N, C-alpha and C positions, 0 to 999 in steps of 0.2 A: 388465546393469545391476547396480550395487551401492550400498549405503549407505556413504558415507565417514565421515559424522559426523552426529549428531543435535544440533541447535541448541536448547538448553534455555532460552536467555534471550529467546526470542520466543514470542508467543502469537497465535493467529488472532483477527481482529476484523473487523467490518463497519463501514466508515467511509463517511460521506456525502461523496464527493469532488466538488469543483467544478472544471470545466475549461472552456476556451474551444475550441469546435469550429466552424469555418466562421464566425467572427465572432460567435458566439452563446455565452452562458454557459449551461452545462448541469451538472446534478448528478445523481448516482445512487448508491445503496448499492453499495459495492465491497468484495470480499473482499480483505483485507490481512493483513499481519503487523505486529506492533509490539513494540518493546522498552521502551515508555513514554516514549521521547524522540523517536522518529520512527516514521512509518508507511510501509510499503512496499507499494504496490498489487501484486496478483497477476494483474491483467489490464490491458489497454490501455483508453484512454478509450472506445473503441467496443465493448468487451466481450470481446475475444479474450484467452485465457489466455496468460500469459508466465511465465518462470522468475523467481524472486525475484532482484532485482538492487539492491544498495545504491545504485547510481547513480540509481535512481528514488525514493529516500527523500524524504519530506516531513517537515520538522522540525515538532515540536509546540510550538515557542516555549519556555515555561519548563519543559518536560518533563511537563506535565499535559495531560489531555484538554481540548480546546477546544470 
């Protein structure tokens, strides 16, 4: 394994993410990364860790915390 690049424009955060699971709305504090414009969760809605993927990004609207 090797480090290809260090991404300096992201920082770790914990976001209260809301999801629909089995027809029920649930929310939980979730480890994420953010660039100030979008938040990318680092685990699945059921808590399993995943690799950072821009396809999972959640837009923050006007670029500010909501």
